N, C-alpha and C positions, 0 to 999 in steps of 0.2 A: 683139313685145309680150310682157311678162312675164305669165304666167298664175298668179294667186294661188290658193292652196288655198281661201281664204276672203276675201270682201269683206263688211264689216260696215257697214250703213247706220245711222248714228246714233252720235254721240260722247258719249252720256250715261253714267251709271254702268253700265248694262247693256251698252252697246257696249264700254266699257273692260273690263268683266269678261270679255266674249267674246274680246276681243283678248288679254288675259292668258292665258286658257285655251288659245287658239290657240298662243301662244308656248310654253306648258308642254307642249303636245302636238306641238310642232315642226311646226306648220302655218304656211305663209307667209300673211300677212294684210295687209289694208288697211282702215282705218276711214275712212269718209267722213261728214263732219259739215257740214250746210248753214250752221250758225252757228259760234259759238265753243265751245270745250271745255266740256262739261256745261252747255250753253246754258240748259236749264230751271232748273238750280240757280242759275245766275248771275242769272236773272230773278226769283228768289224775293225777298221783301221784304228790304231791306238788313240789318235786325236780326233776321231770322228764326232761331228755334231749332227743330231737328227734333223731332218727336214721339218718334222712335225713339232708342235709345241708340247711341253710336258703335260698340259691340260688334256690334250687329245690322246695322250698315251696312258692316262690313268685307268686303272682297273680296280675292282674290289672296293669301290668307294673310298679309296685310300689316296690322299694327295701325293702327287709326284713333285717334290721340291727340287728345283734346279736354280742355279745362279743366274741363268739367262732365260730368255723366252724359249729357246730351243735347247734341250738337255744334251749333255755329252754322253759318250759311251760309258765313262766312269760313273757318272751319276745314275745311268740306267742300271748298271750292274748292282749298284748299292740299293736301288729301289726294289729290284726283283728279289734280292737276298732278304730285304726287310719284309716283303710280302710273305715269303715262304715261312719266315720265322714268326711273324705276327699271327698268321692263320694256322700255324703248326701243320703245314701241308705234309702229307706222307709221300715223299719223293725218294726214289732210288736212282742215283746217277751212275754213270759208267756201267749200265746194264742194258744191253741191246736185245730187242725182241727178235726171236728166231722163227716162231710159228704161232698160228692162231687156229684153234680147232673148236667146233661147236658140237655139243651133245646134251640132250635133255634140257634144253633151255639155258645152258650155261656155256660160257666161253672159257677155254683153257689157253693160257699164254705160256709158252716156254721161252725163257730168256737165256742169256749167256751164263746166268748164275742160279736161276730158280724156276719154279713153276707156280703160276697163280691162276685163280679162277674169278670170274666176274659175270654179272648179269648183263652189263652193257660195256661197250668199248667206245672211246673217243680217240680218233687218230688226228693228232695235231702236230704233224712232222714238218710243216713249213716247206721251204724249198732251198734254203741257203746252203745246205749240206751237199747239194748236187750241182756242180758247175755244168754249164753248157760247153762241152769240149769242142775243140777245133777239129779233132779227128784228122790230124795231119802227122806225118812222120816227124819224130823229134819232140812231140808234145810231152813226152815223159822225161825229158832232160831236167836235171835239178834247177836249171836257170829259168824254167817256165813256172810262173805263179798264177793261180786262179783266184787267190785272195791277196789283198794288199794290207800290210800291217803298218809299216812306218817308212817314211821316205829316206831316212838317214843311210841305210845300207846301199842306196843307189847313187850316192855322191860320186861324181867322176866317172860314172858308168854309162855306157850306151844302152838306153832303155827303149824298147818298142812297146807301146801301149796299144792294145787291140780293142776296138769298140768305139762307139759314138754317143753313148748315153751319159747320164750323170756320173756314174762311177768312173768311166774311162776319162772323162774330161777332168774330174777332180784329181784323179791319180796323175794324169799328165801334168797338171799345174803344180801339184805338191812336189813331185819328183824334180820338175824343172826348177822350182824355187829353192830346192835343197841341193842344187848343183849337178843334176844329171843332164846328160845329152839326150833329149827326149824326141822320139818320133811317134807318129800315130798311123795305124793302118785302119782305114775306114771303108767298109763294104759299099756304102752308098755314096751319093754325090755331095752330101753335106752332113754336118753334125745333126743328131736327132732333134726334132722340133720340141721335144719334151724336156730338154736340158734346162735346169733351173735358171731363172732370169739373172741371178747374181753370179752365175758361173759362165754362162754362154758368152757374153761380151769379152770377158777376160781371156778365155781360151781362143776365141776367134782373133783377138788382137795379137796374141802370142804367135798364132799361126801366120797371120798377115805379115808380121814383122820378121818372120823367119826364126824366131827363138825356139819354136816347136815346129818340126817338120811334119807335115800331114800329107799322106797319100790317100786320095779319095778313089772310089770305085776300085779298091784294091783288096786282095785277100792273101792270106798266108798260105803258101804251098808246102813249105818244109822249114823245119827249125834245125839248125846245125849248131855245134858247140860255140862257134865264133861268128856265125852269120845267120841271117834269116832270108829265105827265098820268098819273094813276093810276086804277085801277078796283078798287073794293072792294065789300063787301056792300051798301053804300048807294048805289052808282053811281060815276060818274066825278067826280074832283076834281083840282085843281092845287095844286102846292106850289112855292114859290120854290126855286131850285137853282143852285149854281155847278158842282158836280161829281157825276158818277154813277160809282160804283165797282161794276161788275157782277161780283160774285164768284159767278158762276153755274156754275162748274166748267169742265172741259175734256174732250176726247174724242180718240181717235186720229184721225189724218188719213185717213179712209176713202177719199176720192177718190185719194190718193196710193197707198194699198195696192192699190186696184183698177187703177190705172194700171200698176202693176208686174205685174199679172196674178193677184194674190191674191184669191180669192173671199171674199166677206163674207156671212154669214148675213143673210137679209132680214128676219127676225123677231126679237123679243126683244132681246137685248143686242148684236146686230150683231157677233157674234164672228167674227174672221178664221178661215176654215176651216183647221184644223190637227190633227195627231195629238197628243193631249195627252201621249203617252208619249215622243215624239221631238221634238215642236214643229215638225215638217216640215209645210209647207203643201201645197196642191193642186199646187204646182209642185215637181217632184222636185229635191231639193238646195237648196231655198229654205226657210229657217226663220224663225220669229218668236221674239222673246225679250223678256222684261220685261213691263211693264204693258200693252203693246199687245195681249198675248194675251187680255186680259179684255174687249176691246171697250168697250162703254159702262159696264161694271161697274168703274168707276175706284176704287171704295172697297173692292175685294176684293184687288187686287194692288198691291204696293209694292216698293221696292228690297229690303227685308229678306226678303220671302218669295218672291222670284224669283231669288235669288242662285245657285240650283242650275241655272238654265236654261243657263248657259254650259257647264257640264260635261255636261249632258244632250245638248246639241247636238254637242259634241266627240266623244262616244262614238258618236253616230249617224253622224257623218262618218267616223270610223275604220271603222265597220262597212261603210259604203258603199265606202270605199277597198279593204277586203279583198275585197269582192264583185267590185269592178271588176278587181282584180289576178287574182282567181281565174278570171274570165271570159276575161281576156286570156291 
């Protein structure tokens, strides 16, 4: 069985970046992705435009060409496909990791299709695959969506958008402009202060004029086939409803990290235990990279400010290799 210098779990932008860095440092690598290439970006809204510029998203010293200052989802998918092809990255899609074991200085990974061995591991699984669930009765109904794709299906439908951040406001506006009857359920007393400046006035004006109905200090209690039960300052009430778009955010897959053996802080932001200077976890030779490093602080780390993680890890691996050679 081939022993790779590095196995990367996650085929998103950070996983691709780590693969490129491994190639540049002449380390043999394998990227394992449980879904499709850049699965999270593929599941972004069809017509989504990034908040960041294409320049800030570039990796591998490869220009990210877009028609505007801020690239679209379609342009991003093309960019990452081109990177994989240009650097001839060794990636296996639709192959989920099931276990990680360590013996005699090597890690053995068992997947849904095969078994692999490596000297080091990078976990770059992001957070977009794990929604923050409401944990209320009826959340499993088909009409409840935790991902937004396209506004067209909601034309003429009574839509409840849950959330108060960028995604919720964006979805409320998009569905409203495409002919949906839109309401919003917001836990706090106002929309989140971090909503982008070009979105906030628009949604506030639609709420003020009554085009979008907003219930503040309100939570969802139960979801029914044709209604939603809400609880606000004046008690519980029901509204007619066809779809619930729960834009409540996402978080790392903590059970998966723990299954691998990575310790998670039990308080605060549930940060995966790691050395911030090397990104090495409590498991020797196992690193984390990208937004997963932030635990529940998903508004702190993004593609653009974690691009240095790949190089940080490669230098740590090189140092480990020198120490191993010296010992031998």
